A tleap script that builds the chain and sets N, CA, C and O, in Angstrom:
source leaprc.protein.ff14SB
mol = sequence {
  NMET GLY THR VAL ARG PRO ARG ALA ALA LEU
  ARG TYR GLU GLU TRP SER LEU GLU PRO ASP
  LEU GLU PRO ASP ALA GLU PRO THR THR TYR
  ALA MET GLN CYS VAL VAL ASP GLU GLU SER
  SER PRO THR SER GLU ASP TYR VAL GLU PRO
  GLN GLU TRP VAL LEU GLU HIE LEU ASP ALA
  ASN PRO SER HIE LEU THR TYR ARG GLU ILE
  ILE THR ARG PRO TRP ARG ALA TRP ARG ARG
  CGLY
}
set mol.1.N position { -7.657 -56.499 20.682 }
set mol.1.CA position { -6.636 -55.554 20.268 }
set mol.1.C position { -6.237 -54.634 21.390 }
set mol.1.O position { -5.089 -54.190 21.406 }
set mol.2.N position { -7.069 -54.327 22.293 }
set mol.2.CA position { -6.719 -53.482 23.418 }
set mol.2.C position { -7.036 -52.026 23.189 }
set mol.2.O position { -7.563 -51.639 22.146 }
set mol.3.N position { -6.706 -51.229 24.177 }
set mol.3.CA position { -6.976 -49.800 24.141 }
set mol.3.C position { -5.813 -49.066 23.482 }
set mol.3.O position { -4.649 -49.367 23.747 }
set mol.4.N position { -6.135 -48.107 22.626 }
set mol.4.CA position { -5.106 -47.271 21.996 }
set mol.4.C position { -4.751 -46.162 22.975 }
set mol.4.O position { -5.625 -45.438 23.454 }
set mol.5.N position { -3.476 -46.037 23.264 }
set mol.5.CA position { -3.010 -45.007 24.207 }
set mol.5.C position { -2.097 -44.023 23.469 }
set mol.5.O position { -1.314 -44.422 22.607 }
set mol.6.N position { -2.200 -42.757 23.808 }
set mol.6.CA position { -1.313 -41.785 23.145 }
set mol.6.C position { 0.142 -42.026 23.557 }
set mol.6.O position { 0.428 -42.396 24.696 }
set mol.7.N position { 1.037 -41.813 22.619 }
set mol.7.CA position { 2.467 -41.997 22.885 }
set mol.7.C position { 3.156 -40.689 23.256 }
set mol.7.O position { 4.237 -40.691 23.846 }
set mol.8.N position { 2.522 -39.571 22.906 }
set mol.8.CA position { 3.115 -38.270 23.207 }
set mol.8.C position { 1.995 -37.257 23.395 }
set mol.8.O position { 0.940 -37.339 22.766 }
set mol.9.N position { 2.252 -36.318 24.263 }
set mol.9.CA position { 1.315 -35.212 24.447 }
set mol.9.C position { 1.890 -34.005 23.725 }
set mol.9.O position { 3.056 -33.662 23.924 }
set mol.10.N position { 1.103 -33.369 22.903 }
set mol.10.CA position { 1.547 -32.198 22.162 }
set mol.10.C position { 0.906 -30.959 22.753 }
set mol.10.O position { -0.240 -30.994 23.199 }
set mol.11.N position { 1.640 -29.879 22.753 }
set mol.11.CA position { 1.073 -28.611 23.189 }
set mol.11.C position { 1.605 -27.509 22.284 }
set mol.11.O position { 2.703 -27.611 21.738 }
set mol.12.N position { 0.822 -26.472 22.136 }
set mol.12.CA position { 1.186 -25.350 21.294 }
set mol.12.C position { 2.074 -24.408 22.086 }
set mol.12.O position { 1.749 -24.044 23.216 }
set mol.13.N position { 3.194 -24.013 21.495 }
set mol.13.CA position { 4.102 -23.062 22.127 }
set mol.13.C position { 4.421 -21.952 21.144 }
set mol.13.O position { 4.550 -22.192 19.943 }
set mol.14.N position { 4.545 -20.751 21.652 }
set mol.14.CA position { 4.946 -19.619 20.816 }
set mol.14.C position { 6.429 -19.359 21.021 }
set mol.14.O position { 6.934 -19.350 22.143 }
set mol.15.N position { 7.103 -19.150 19.911 }
set mol.15.CA position { 8.534 -18.862 19.949 }
set mol.15.C position { 8.796 -17.508 19.322 }
set mol.15.O position { 8.059 -17.056 18.445 }
set mol.16.N position { 9.844 -16.877 19.777 }
set mol.16.CA position { 10.303 -15.620 19.185 }
set mol.16.C position { 11.740 -15.808 18.718 }
set mol.16.O position { 12.481 -16.638 19.244 }
set mol.17.N position { 12.107 -15.038 17.743 }
set mol.17.CA position { 13.451 -15.080 17.183 }
set mol.17.C position { 13.972 -13.648 17.132 }
set mol.17.O position { 13.275 -12.731 16.697 }
set mol.18.N position { 15.208 -13.479 17.585 }
set mol.18.CA position { 15.782 -12.127 17.623 }
set mol.18.C position { 17.299 -12.219 17.504 }
set mol.18.O position { 17.885 -13.259 17.805 }
set mol.19.N position { 17.940 -11.123 17.061 }
set mol.19.CA position { 19.405 -11.122 17.054 }
set mol.19.C position { 19.925 -11.360 18.473 }
set mol.19.O position { 19.368 -10.842 19.441 }
set mol.20.N position { 20.979 -12.137 18.584 }
set mol.20.CA position { 21.548 -12.450 19.897 }
set mol.20.C position { 22.500 -11.334 20.302 }
set mol.20.O position { 23.592 -11.198 19.750 }
set mol.21.N position { 22.072 -10.550 21.261 }
set mol.21.CA position { 22.871 -9.418 21.748 }
set mol.21.C position { 23.457 -9.681 23.126 }
set mol.21.O position { 23.982 -8.770 23.766 }
set mol.22.N position { 23.368 -10.925 23.583 }
set mol.22.CA position { 23.924 -11.282 24.890 }
set mol.22.C position { 25.443 -11.098 24.876 }
set mol.22.O position { 26.065 -11.196 23.818 }
set mol.23.N position { 26.045 -10.833 26.040 }
set mol.23.CA position { 27.503 -10.629 26.088 }
set mol.23.C position { 28.311 -11.826 25.575 }
set mol.23.O position { 29.420 -11.652 25.070 }
set mol.24.N position { 27.762 -13.036 25.703 }
set mol.24.CA position { 28.496 -14.222 25.269 }
set mol.24.C position { 28.141 -14.663 23.844 }
set mol.24.O position { 28.558 -15.736 23.407 }
set mol.25.N position { 27.384 -13.851 23.130 }
set mol.25.CA position { 26.992 -14.194 21.756 }
set mol.25.C position { 28.208 -14.153 20.829 }
set mol.25.O position { 29.171 -13.426 21.071 }
set mol.26.N position { 28.138 -14.944 19.775 }
set mol.26.CA position { 29.175 -14.863 18.750 }
set mol.26.C position { 29.131 -13.475 18.131 }
set mol.26.O position { 28.066 -12.858 18.092 }
set mol.27.N position { 30.254 -12.971 17.647 }
set mol.27.CA position { 30.252 -11.640 17.042 }
set mol.27.C position { 29.599 -11.651 15.659 }
set mol.27.O position { 29.589 -12.672 14.971 }
set mol.28.N position { 29.065 -10.519 15.275 }
set mol.28.CA position { 28.619 -10.326 13.898 }
set mol.28.C position { 29.871 -10.134 13.062 }
set mol.28.O position { 30.765 -9.377 13.438 }
set mol.29.N position { 29.935 -10.826 11.918 }
set mol.29.CA position { 31.117 -10.716 11.068 }
set mol.29.C position { 30.711 -10.310 9.653 }
set mol.29.O position { 29.574 -10.511 9.225 }
set mol.30.N position { 31.664 -9.741 8.957 }
set mol.30.CA position { 31.439 -9.220 7.609 }
set mol.30.C position { 32.509 -9.755 6.663 }
set mol.30.O position { 33.654 -9.982 7.055 }
set mol.31.N position { 32.111 -9.948 5.425 }
set mol.31.CA position { 33.049 -10.304 4.355 }
set mol.31.C position { 32.458 -9.784 3.052 }
set mol.31.O position { 31.261 -9.512 2.965 }
set mol.32.N position { 33.293 -9.652 2.059 }
set mol.32.CA position { 32.850 -9.266 0.722 }
set mol.32.C position { 33.311 -10.342 -0.243 }
set mol.32.O position { 34.371 -10.944 -0.070 }
set mol.33.N position { 32.487 -10.577 -1.276 }
set mol.33.CA position { 32.821 -11.570 -2.286 }
set mol.33.C position { 32.662 -10.964 -3.665 }
set mol.33.O position { 31.659 -10.312 -3.958 }
set mol.34.N position { 33.653 -11.183 -4.506 }
set mol.34.CA position { 33.592 -10.736 -5.895 }
set mol.34.C position { 32.625 -11.651 -6.641 }
set mol.34.O position { 32.770 -12.872 -6.595 }
set mol.35.N position { 31.659 -11.082 -7.316 }
set mol.35.CA position { 30.683 -11.875 -8.065 }
set mol.35.C position { 31.326 -12.476 -9.316 }
set mol.35.O position { 30.903 -13.536 -9.779 }
set mol.36.N position { 32.325 -11.822 -9.856 }
set mol.36.CA position { 32.941 -12.279 -11.102 }
set mol.36.C position { 33.752 -13.558 -10.896 }
set mol.36.O position { 33.548 -14.538 -11.613 }
set mol.37.N position { 34.671 -13.562 -9.924 }
set mol.37.CA position { 35.531 -14.732 -9.736 }
set mol.37.C position { 35.306 -15.448 -8.401 }
set mol.37.O position { 35.983 -16.430 -8.098 }
set mol.38.N position { 34.367 -14.962 -7.620 }
set mol.38.CA position { 33.965 -15.548 -6.331 }
set mol.38.C position { 35.076 -15.555 -5.282 }
set mol.38.O position { 34.979 -16.273 -4.287 }
set mol.39.N position { 36.124 -14.770 -5.493 }
set mol.39.CA position { 37.127 -14.607 -4.441 }
set mol.39.C position { 36.490 -13.811 -3.309 }
set mol.39.O position { 35.631 -12.960 -3.539 }
set mol.40.N position { 36.926 -14.102 -2.071 }
set mol.40.CA position { 36.338 -13.435 -0.901 }
set mol.40.C position { 37.403 -12.774 -0.055 }
set mol.40.O position { 38.558 -13.197 -0.015 }
set mol.41.N position { 36.977 -11.731 0.614 }
set mol.41.CA position { 37.843 -11.061 1.577 }
set mol.41.C position { 37.952 -11.920 2.830 }
set mol.41.O position { 37.151 -12.834 3.026 }
set mol.42.N position { 38.927 -11.637 3.672 }
set mol.42.CA position { 38.921 -12.262 4.992 }
set mol.42.C position { 37.687 -11.789 5.768 }
set mol.42.O position { 37.192 -10.684 5.547 }
set mol.43.N position { 37.208 -12.617 6.655 }
set mol.43.CA position { 36.078 -12.270 7.515 }
set mol.43.C position { 36.580 -11.366 8.636 }
set mol.43.O position { 37.677 -11.563 9.160 }
set mol.44.N position { 35.770 -10.376 8.997 }
set mol.44.CA position { 36.173 -9.413 10.016 }
set mol.44.C position { 34.967 -8.969 10.833 }
set mol.44.O position { 33.836 -8.970 10.346 }
set mol.45.N position { 35.221 -8.594 12.066 }
set mol.45.CA position { 34.165 -8.008 12.896 }
set mol.45.C position { 33.957 -6.538 12.541 }
set mol.45.O position { 32.988 -5.923 12.985 }
set mol.46.N position { 34.853 -5.982 11.752 }
set mol.46.CA position { 34.773 -4.589 11.308 }
set mol.46.C position { 34.443 -4.591 9.816 }
set mol.46.O position { 35.186 -5.170 9.023 }
set mol.47.N position { 33.344 -3.954 9.426 }
set mol.47.CA position { 32.921 -3.982 8.019 }
set mol.47.C position { 33.855 -3.208 7.091 }
set mol.47.O position { 33.806 -3.395 5.876 }
set mol.48.N position { 34.697 -2.348 7.641 }
set mol.48.CA position { 35.583 -1.539 6.808 }
set mol.48.C position { 36.673 -2.398 6.166 }
set mol.48.O position { 37.033 -2.173 5.010 }
set mol.49.N position { 37.197 -3.368 6.893 }
set mol.49.CA position { 38.283 -4.201 6.351 }
set mol.49.C position { 37.869 -4.931 5.077 }
set mol.49.O position { 38.627 -4.898 4.108 }
set mol.50.N position { 36.698 -5.596 5.022 }
set mol.50.CA position { 36.296 -6.222 3.756 }
set mol.50.C position { 36.082 -5.207 2.631 }
set mol.50.O position { 36.337 -5.516 1.468 }
set mol.51.N position { 35.622 -4.014 2.960 }
set mol.51.CA position { 35.439 -2.997 1.932 }
set mol.51.C position { 36.790 -2.557 1.372 }
set mol.51.O position { 36.906 -2.289 0.176 }
set mol.52.N position { 37.795 -2.481 2.211 }
set mol.52.CA position { 39.142 -2.146 1.737 }
set mol.52.C position { 39.665 -3.240 0.811 }
set mol.52.O position { 40.355 -2.956 -0.168 }
set mol.53.N position { 39.329 -4.509 1.130 }
set mol.53.CA position { 39.718 -5.618 0.267 }
set mol.53.C position { 39.122 -5.436 -1.129 }
set mol.53.O position { 39.789 -5.704 -2.128 }
set mol.54.N position { 37.866 -4.980 -1.200 }
set mol.54.CA position { 37.214 -4.759 -2.495 }
set mol.54.C position { 38.026 -3.777 -3.322 }
set mol.54.O position { 38.251 -4.008 -4.510 }
set mol.55.N position { 38.464 -2.698 -2.717 }
set mol.55.CA position { 39.232 -1.694 -3.457 }
set mol.55.C position { 40.555 -2.260 -3.956 }
set mol.55.O position { 40.987 -1.944 -5.065 }
set mol.56.N position { 41.204 -3.098 -3.141 }
set mol.56.CA position { 42.450 -3.744 -3.575 }
set mol.56.C position { 42.167 -4.735 -4.711 }
set mol.56.O position { 42.905 -4.790 -5.695 }
set mol.57.N position { 41.101 -5.509 -4.564 }
set mol.57.CA position { 40.737 -6.491 -5.594 }
set mol.57.C position { 40.378 -5.782 -6.897 }
set mol.57.O position { 40.742 -6.232 -7.984 }
set mol.58.N position { 39.672 -4.689 -6.773 }
set mol.58.CA position { 39.290 -3.904 -7.953 }
set mol.58.C position { 40.513 -3.297 -8.636 }
set mol.58.O position { 40.573 -3.219 -9.863 }
set mol.59.N position { 41.468 -2.876 -7.848 }
set mol.59.CA position { 42.701 -2.325 -8.418 }
set mol.59.C position { 43.439 -3.382 -9.241 }
set mol.59.O position { 43.997 -3.081 -10.296 }
set mol.60.N position { 43.437 -4.613 -8.751 }
set mol.60.CA position { 44.106 -5.710 -9.458 }
set mol.60.C position { 43.254 -6.280 -10.597 }
set mol.60.O position { 43.775 -6.910 -11.517 }
set mol.61.N position { 41.939 -6.052 -10.525 }
set mol.61.CA position { 41.001 -6.612 -11.507 }
set mol.61.C position { 39.984 -5.540 -11.898 }
set mol.61.O position { 38.849 -5.585 -11.425 }
set mol.62.N position { 40.353 -4.584 -12.741 }
set mol.62.CA position { 39.500 -3.433 -13.047 }
set mol.62.C position { 38.135 -3.779 -13.639 }
set mol.62.O position { 37.213 -2.967 -13.567 }
set mol.63.N position { 37.995 -4.947 -14.213 }
set mol.63.CA position { 36.690 -5.309 -14.797 }
set mol.63.C position { 35.751 -5.978 -13.786 }
set mol.63.O position { 34.601 -6.267 -14.115 }
set mol.64.N position { 36.222 -6.224 -12.571 }
set mol.64.CA position { 35.392 -6.864 -11.538 }
set mol.64.C position { 34.649 -5.773 -10.759 }
set mol.64.O position { 35.161 -5.230 -9.779 }
set mol.65.N position { 33.450 -5.471 -11.211 }
set mol.65.CA position { 32.718 -4.319 -10.676 }
set mol.65.C position { 31.575 -4.682 -9.728 }
set mol.65.O position { 30.984 -3.789 -9.122 }
set mol.66.N position { 31.253 -5.953 -9.584 }
set mol.66.CA position { 30.124 -6.331 -8.730 }
set mol.66.C position { 30.585 -7.226 -7.590 }
set mol.66.O position { 31.390 -8.139 -7.772 }
set mol.67.N position { 30.047 -6.935 -6.402 }
set mol.67.CA position { 30.431 -7.623 -5.168 }
set mol.67.C position { 29.186 -7.894 -4.341 }
set mol.67.O position { 28.158 -7.238 -4.504 }
set mol.68.N position { 29.296 -8.867 -3.454 }
set mol.68.CA position { 28.218 -9.110 -2.494 }
set mol.68.C position { 28.801 -9.068 -1.084 }
set mol.68.O position { 29.926 -9.499 -0.835 }
set mol.69.N position { 28.002 -8.538 -0.188 }
set mol.69.CA position { 28.391 -8.494 1.215 }
set mol.69.C position { 27.833 -9.731 1.904 }
set mol.69.O position { 26.681 -10.108 1.685 }
set mol.70.N position { 28.649 -10.356 2.731 }
set mol.70.CA position { 28.231 -11.531 3.488 }
set mol.70.C position { 28.290 -11.165 4.963 }
set mol.70.O position { 29.362 -10.921 5.516 }
set mol.71.N position { 27.122 -11.131 5.587 }
set mol.71.CA position { 27.032 -10.789 7.005 }
set mol.71.C position { 26.594 -12.034 7.762 }
set mol.71.O position { 25.596 -12.665 7.415 }
set mol.72.N position { 27.347 -12.380 8.795 }
set mol.72.CA position { 26.964 -13.480 9.668 }
set mol.72.C position { 26.593 -12.873 11.015 }
set mol.72.O position { 27.437 -12.338 11.732 }
set mol.73.N position { 25.300 -12.971 11.338 }
set mol.73.CA position { 24.770 -12.358 12.550 }
set mol.73.C position { 24.179 -13.459 13.439 }
set mol.73.O position { 23.347 -14.238 12.972 }
set mol.74.N position { 24.589 -13.538 14.704 }
set mol.74.CA position { 24.016 -14.567 15.566 }
set mol.74.C position { 22.568 -14.230 15.954 }
set mol.74.O position { 22.233 -13.078 16.234 }
set mol.75.N position { 21.739 -15.249 15.961 }
set mol.75.CA position { 20.334 -15.109 16.357 }
set mol.75.C position { 20.037 -16.097 17.460 }
set mol.75.O position { 20.745 -17.091 17.624 }
set mol.76.N position { 18.987 -15.824 18.221 }
set mol.76.CA position { 18.577 -16.757 19.271 }
set mol.76.C position { 17.061 -16.893 19.261 }
set mol.76.O position { 16.335 -15.957 18.925 }
set mol.77.N position { 16.611 -18.065 19.632 }
set mol.77.CA position { 15.182 -18.331 19.756 }
set mol.77.C position { 14.859 -18.470 21.238 }
set mol.77.O position { 15.656 -19.002 22.010 }
set mol.78.N position { 13.708 -17.996 21.617 }
set mol.78.CA position { 13.276 -18.151 23.002 }
set mol.78.C position { 11.763 -18.343 23.049 }
set mol.78.O position { 11.011 -17.794 22.244 }
set mol.79.N position { 11.354 -19.143 24.023 }
set mol.79.CA position { 9.945 -19.472 24.165 }
set mol.79.C position { 9.228 -18.335 24.879 }
set mol.79.O position { 9.659 -17.878 25.937 }
set mol.80.N position { 8.136 -17.889 24.288 }
set mol.80.CA position { 7.342 -16.796 24.877 }
set mol.80.C position { 6.343 -17.377 25.863 }
set mol.80.O position { 5.818 -18.475 25.676 }
set mol.81.N position { 6.099 -16.619 26.909 }
set mol.81.CA position { 5.049 -16.979 27.859 }
set mol.81.C position { 5.454 -17.950 28.815 }
set mol.81.O position { 4.661 -18.339 29.673 }
savepdb mol mol.pdb
quit
């Protein structure tokens, strides 16, 4: 049968994860979504614009009182050591 030889060498590595704050990172973006009808605001790099959308949506739909904020934040992983 012959000698069994390893096909891969494994080693333990530590990784860290953090928000990507590099100059070339994608921007953090914000949006709001109505929980009642699932309509969403436009996505914006400024959190105020989606909040203004909520007030407009609420004005048109007075019974829609619950919303969720959707934040997209870039993250990066890097090997420690």
